[in-house]
C-alpha positions as CSV (number, residue, x, y, z in Angstrom):
1,X,-24.3,-13.3,0.3
2,X,-21.8,-15.6,1.8
3,X,-18.6,-14.3,3.4
4,X,-17.4,-17.7,4.8
5,X,-13.8,-17.5,3.7
6,X,-11.4,-20.3,4.8
7,X,-8.8,-18.9,7.3
8,X,-5.8,-19.6,4.9
9,X,-7.7,-17.8,2.0
10,X,-8.3,-14.9,4.3
11,X,-4.6,-14.6,5.1
12,X,-3.9,-14.6,1.4
13,X,-6.5,-12.0,0.7
14,X,-5.0,-9.7,3.4
15,X,-1.6,-10.1,1.8
16,X,-3.0,-9.4,-1.7
17,X,-4.7,-6.2,-0.5
18,X,-1.4,-5.1,1.2
19,X,0.5,-5.7,-2.0
20,X,-2.1,-4.0,-4.1
21,X,-2.1,-0.9,-1.9
22,X,1.7,-0.8,-2.1
23,X,1.7,-1.2,-5.9
24,X,-1.2,0.9,-7.0
25,X,0.8,4.0,-8.0
26,X,2.8,1.9,-10.4
27,X,-0.4,0.6,-12.0
28,X,-2.4,3.9,-12.0
29,X,-5.3,2.7,-9.8
30,X,-6.7,4.5,-6.9
31,X,-6.2,3.6,-3.2
32,X,-9.5,2.2,-1.9
33,X,-10.2,1.3,1.7
34,X,-8.4,-1.9,2.6
35,X,-11.4,-3.3,4.5
36,X,-13.6,-2.7,1.5
37,X,-11.1,-4.3,-0.8
38,X,-10.9,-7.4,1.4
39,X,-14.7,-7.7,1.5
40,X,-14.9,-7.4,-2.3
41,X,-12.3,-10.1,-2.8
42,X,-13.8,-12.4,-0.2
43,X,-17.3,-11.9,-1.6
44,X,-16.3,-12.7,-5.2
45,X,-14.1,-15.7,-4.1
46,X,-16.9,-17.5,-2.2
47,X,-19.9,-16.4,-4.4
48,X,-19.0,-17.5,-7.9
49,X,-15.5,-16.5,-8.9
50,X,-12.9,-18.5,-7.0
51,X,-9.5,-17.0,-7.6
52,X,-6.1,-18.7,-7.4
53,X,-5.2,-16.5,-4.5
54,X,-1.6,-17.7,-4.4
55,X,-1.1,-17.1,-8.1
56,X,-2.7,-13.7,-7.7
57,X,-0.4,-12.8,-4.8
58,X,2.7,-13.9,-6.7
59,X,1.6,-12.3,-10.0
60,X,3.2,-9.1,-11.5
61,X,1.8,-5.9,-10.2
62,X,-0.1,-5.2,-13.4
63,X,-2.1,-8.5,-13.1
64,X,-2.7,-8.1,-9.4
65,X,-3.9,-4.5,-9.8
66,X,-6.1,-5.5,-12.8
67,X,-7.8,-8.3,-10.8
68,X,-8.2,-6.5,-7.5
69,X,-9.4,-3.2,-9.0
70,X,-11.7,-5.1,-11.4
71,X,-13.2,-7.3,-8.7
72,X,-13.7,-4.3,-6.4
73,X,-15.4,-2.4,-9.1
74,X,-17.5,-5.2,-10.6
75,X,-18.6,-7.3,-7.6
76,X,-22.3,-7.1,-6.8
77,X,-22.8,-5.8,-3.3
78,X,-26.0,-7.9,-3.2
79,X,-24.9,-11.3,-4.5
80,X,-21.1,-11.3,-4.6
81,X,-21.1,-12.3,-8.2
82,X,-19.1,-10.3,-10.8
83,X,-20.9,-8.0,-13.1
84,X,-20.1,-6.1,-16.4
85,X,-18.6,-9.2,-17.9
86,X,-15.4,-8.7,-15.9
87,X,-13.3,-11.9,-15.4
88,X,-10.1,-11.9,-13.4
89,X,-6.9,-13.2,-14.9
90,X,-6.2,-15.3,-11.9
91,X,-9.7,-16.9,-11.7
92,X,-9.6,-20.7,-11.3
93,X,-10.7,-22.5,-14.5
94,X,-13.6,-24.2,-12.7
95,X,-14.9,-20.8,-11.7
96,X,-15.9,-20.1,-15.3
97,X,-18.2,-23.1,-15.3
């Protein structure tokens, strides 16, 4: 599995996780480990489901929480690809083939 995230993307992923952990109570999701969340987002982003990270960061809490929690739950720990037919709302169009 590839974890080679561009430095600017990594900064955005860190901000996304910070916002997610701040907003989770509003959305009803659980507080997962920040490092695990960052790894899940990075794995999905570089292994088949590129997200519009800036759009995700700027999105309403409900969208951000949906995407982060869904990616974290559905990312394959072996390949980085998303499973269970989950597709993030902020995925880039070209990520869907």
